[in-house]
N, C-alpha and C positions, 0 to 999 in steps of 0.2 A: 598617533595623531600627527597633524602637522605638529609639532608640539606648540600650541598656540600660547605665546607669551603675551599676557595681557598687560601691556605697559600702561602706566598712569591710571590703573584701576585698583580700587581698594577691595579686598575680600570682605564680603558682608556676612554677618552671622545673625541668626535669630535664635531665640530660646525655644526649646521643645522639652517635653517630658523626658526624663531619663529613661524610663521604660515605656515603650510604645510599640505599635504594630509594625512600624517600619524597622525597628530593631529586631523584632522577631523574624521578619521576612529576610533581613540581612543575614542573620545567623543560619536560617534554613537554606538560603541560596548558597552562601559561602561554603558551609560545611557539607551541604548536600552535594555540591559540585565536586568538592575535593574527595568526598566519599566515592562518588561514581568513577572519577578518574583513578583513584587509588585502587578501587575494586578491579578495574580492568588492567591497570598497569602494574599494580603492586605499589604500596605506599613509598617504599624506599626508592624504587625506580621512578615514580612520579616526581618526587622532589629532586632527585638527581637530574632528571631530564629538564626540569624547570631551570635549575641552576646552570647546567651545561649549555642549554640553548641560549639563555640570557647572556652568558659569558661569550659564547661564539658570536652572537649578534652584536655585542658591544665591540669586540675586537675586529670582526670581519665586515660588519655592515655599518655601524654607527660612525666609526672613524673614517670610513670611506665616504660616507655622506657628508661628514664634517669637512673633509678635504675639498669636496666639490663645493660646499657652501662657502668656504673661505675664498676659493678662486672666483666663484661667481660673485661674491660680495665685493671683492677687489675690483672686478670688471665693472660692476654696477656703480661703485664709488667713483671711478674715473669717468664713466659716461655722464654721471650726474654733475661732477665738478666742472668738466670742460664743455658742457653744453650739448653733448650727444643726446641725452635724454630730452632736453628742451627742443631740439630739432625734431625728434620723433613725435614729441607732444604736439608741436606746431603742425606737422604733416597730418597727424591722425585725428586731431580735434574736430575737424569738419565732418568726420564719419559718425560722431557720437549722436547727433540729433536724428539722422535717418535710421540708424541701427538700434539705438536704445531710447530715443526720446529724452535724451539728457544733454545738457549744455556741453560745449567743447572742453570746459575745464575738467569734466569728469574723466577725461583720458588720463589725467594725473593719478586717479585712483587705480586705474588699470596698471599703469607703469610702476607705481610704487609697490603695489602688492605683488606684481610679477617678479620684481627684483628683490622683494623681501618676503613678507608674510601678511596674512589677513589683517591683523591689528594695525598695520600701517595706515589703513584708511581712517582710523580714529584720529590720528594726528592732523590729517587734512581737514576732517570735519569739525575739528575744534577751532579752526582758524576762520574768523569772520570774513576775511578777504576771500576765502574759498567758498564759504556758504552763500555769499551774496549772489552767486551765479545761479542758485537753485531755488525752485519753488518747493514748498513743504512736502508735496507728494513725491518729489524726486529724491530727496535726501535719504529716506530709509532704504531705497532701492540700491544705494551705493554699497550697502552690506552685501547684497547678492552679487553685484557687479565685481566688487573687490575680491570677495571670497572665491569667485570663479577663476581668478588668476593667481591666487595665493601660492607662493613658493614655485611659481611657474618656471622660472629660470633654473632653479635647482632640480626640479623634476625633469625638465627637458635635458639638461646636461647629464643627469644620472641615467636616463633612458638611453641616450646615445652611447653611453659607455657600458651598457649591459653586455657581458660576454656571452658568446654561444649562439647569437642570432646572426646567421650567415647572410641572409638576403633581405633587402628592402628595409633595413632598420632605420635609416635616415628618413625614408619616405613615411614610415610608420609614425615616427615621432612628430614630423611636420603635420601629418593628418590628425594626430592626437591633439595638437595645438589648435587646429581648425575646429575639431569637434568641441573643444573646450570653449571656443569663441561662440559657436552655435548654442551650446548649453547656457552660456552667460546671457545671450540675447533672450532665450526662452525664460530663464529664471528672472531676469530683470523686468521684462515686459509683463510677466505674470504677477510679479510683486507689485508693479505699479497699477495693475488692475485693481488691487485691493487698496493701495494708498490713495488713489484718486477718489474712491468711495469714502475714505476716512477723512481726507484733508480737503477735498475739492481740487480744482486745477488753477485757482487764481492766486492764492496766498503765497507770498515769498518768505523764505527763511529769514532774510534780513531786510527790513523795510528801509533802513538807512544804508545807502550804498557807500562803502569806503573805497575811494578811487586812488588812494595814496600809492598803492602798488598793484600793477596789473600782472597777475600770476601767469598769464598766457605769454606776455611779451617781455617779461623780465624774470631774472633768476638770481638767487643769492649765491655768492662764491666765497671761498676762504681768502683771507689776506695773505700776502707773501709773494715770493717769486714763483715762476712756473714750476721749478723743481720742487720747492717746498709744498706747493699745492698738490703736485702729482703724488709725492710720497705720502703726504697726509691722507689724501683721498684713497690711495691704494691700501695703506695700512689700516685706516679706519673702516674701510669697506671689508677688508679681510677680518678685522676684529668683530664686525657685526656677523660675519659668517661663522666665527667661533661661537658666538652667542646662540645663533640658530642651531648649530650642531649640538651644543650642550642642551638646548631646550628640547630637542627631539628624543633625548636618551630615555626618559621615562616611558614615553609612548611606544617607542620601538621595542624596548625590552619587555615591558608589561604586556602590551597588546599583541605584539608579534609572537611572543612566547606562547600565549594561550591560543592564538589563532593557529599557530603551527601544530600545537598539540591536538587541536580539534581537526586539523587537516591531514596530517601524516598518519601512517600506520606504524606497526612495530618494526624492528630491525629486519634485515634481509632474511635472517634465519626464521623469522616469524615469532620470535620471543622478545620480551622487553628486557633491556640491559641497563637502562638508565642513561644511555648516551643521548647526545643532543639530537633534536629534530625527530624524536619518536613521538607517537601520539595515538589517538583512538579513532581517527578517520571519520568523524561525524559529518563535517562540511562536504566532503565529496559525495556522501550518500544523499545529502540534501540537494547538492548540485545535480546529481543523476535524476532525482525526482522532478527537478525543475528544468531539466535539459530541454524538454519540448518547447519551453518558453525562452530560455537563455540562449540557445543555439541560434535561432533565427534573428534574435534581437542583437546579441553581442558577438556571436561567432566564436565563443570560447572553444579552445582546443581540448580542454579537459574539464571535468567537474571541479577539480581543485582550484581552477582559476577564479572561481567565485569568491575566494578568500580575499583577493586584492580589492575589488570595489567595496566589499563589506567593511574591510579595515579602513579604507579611505573615508568612510563616513565619519570616523572619529579622529583619524590620524593619517595624513598623507605620507609623512616620514616613515611611519610603520608600514604602510601599504607598499611603498616602493622597496622596502627592505625585504619583502617576500618574493620579489620578482626574480632575482638571480637564481634562487634555489629552484623555482618553477622552471626556468629556462634550462638550467643544467640537467634537470631530470626529464626534459623533453615534454613538459606539460604546458608550455607556452611558446608561441612563435611570434613573428612580426605582426600578424593580425591582432594578436592579443596585446602586444606592446602598444599599438595604436589606440586600442580601447582603454588599456590601463592608463596611458598618458592623458587621454581626454577626461576620464572619470576621476583620476587622482587629482588632476589640476582643478577641474570644475568643482568637485566636492571639497577637496583639500581640508578635510577634517571639520566641516562646517558644524556638525553636531556639538563640537567642543567649543565653538566660538560664537555662533550666531546669537545665543542668548545674551552673552556679555556685551557683544557689539551693539545689539539693538537696545540694550539697557543704557549703554553709554550715549547713544543717539537720542535717548529719551523717547523711544518708540517701543517700549516693552509690550504694549497691547497688541502689536503687530508681529511679535516674535513667531507665533505659530504659523502665520501666513508666510513669513520669510523662509522658515524651514520647509514648509510644503512646496513653495515655489522652487527652492533650490534642489529639493529632492527630484522634482520633475526635470529641472534643467540638467542635472547630472546624468539621469537616465537617457535623456535626449542626446547628450554629448557622446555617450558610449554607443548608442545606436547609429548616430551619424558617422562616427569614426569607423565603425565596423563596415558600413556599406560603402563609404567613400574609399576605404582601403581596398575592398573587393573590386570596386569599379576600376580604380587606378591600376591594380595588378592585371586586370583583364586587358587594359589598354597598353601596358608597358611591353 
């Protein structure tokens, strides 16, 4: 998942019967899945592979992503404290109306989520001074807009550092960001097609305008000297990176482990040994069956590549954790990196956060529409990244 840390949200519980149909289904799916894996791999090998893969992902992937998150967080903290982010905000705010049909203040949702994670949008939307710029039909679309850029900086830095891609890696990552922007436009505009029907186009979120602070022209900073502000911004930004790195651990270990077991085959000798990264190879078979559709749309180099966008539906951190292994095995190249960047950033685990985010915005009734719009947006992001990359490479 990105591992989406839902700050300022309470976990809600309801009462259900102790014995119910969903409990029966849970038992059948859980033990049925383990039975099928164990039958193919052997029970001991299956559990050894799970544990060894999880451990290797923790040591080799999670801590690497955490290191990137710390550096990116520190960088973002300094930009925010000393006005770099405010300048970018000022320069880009005029683009929001023609591109997204949103007020200039909405660029803040793009920047905050790009430098952090999807739930950062909720803090902004909780501020009346921010909401005053929006009409009611525009506010729910911020869920789609912000999610399309969630963990963007971390994903971008991670992709640039993927070893084994010899040519056009930088171009691929830039094109991936462009693809995510296109996907965000599609997702946001499609979402507002539904919100206009639900809210109309006239009502404002806040009828009484609070002009005490202009969020576009003013910013809050820490007190103290330049050195104190710099060190505090640097360290607090890095600390937020540690939190993000810790938050992605469950998603990477759980989702990546099972996705890898469904993607990879047995050891090189053709037998199961219980080593890390062995599996039953179901996803490549599905990828081969769908290759007639996936190849022209996304240009994947191998059927195994389908695992990355599938994983990014629920967890961007887990999805990018799959990529170095694909590249090292020759199953992904720069074209795939462009598509992976676009789809991982645009989707950024939206299935795990959209429901909670829409609930926080008091727009629960539109959750299904938001998920549908973002699904379409992510697919468009991948298609655009694929074809832009192919075009650019022809011209280079």
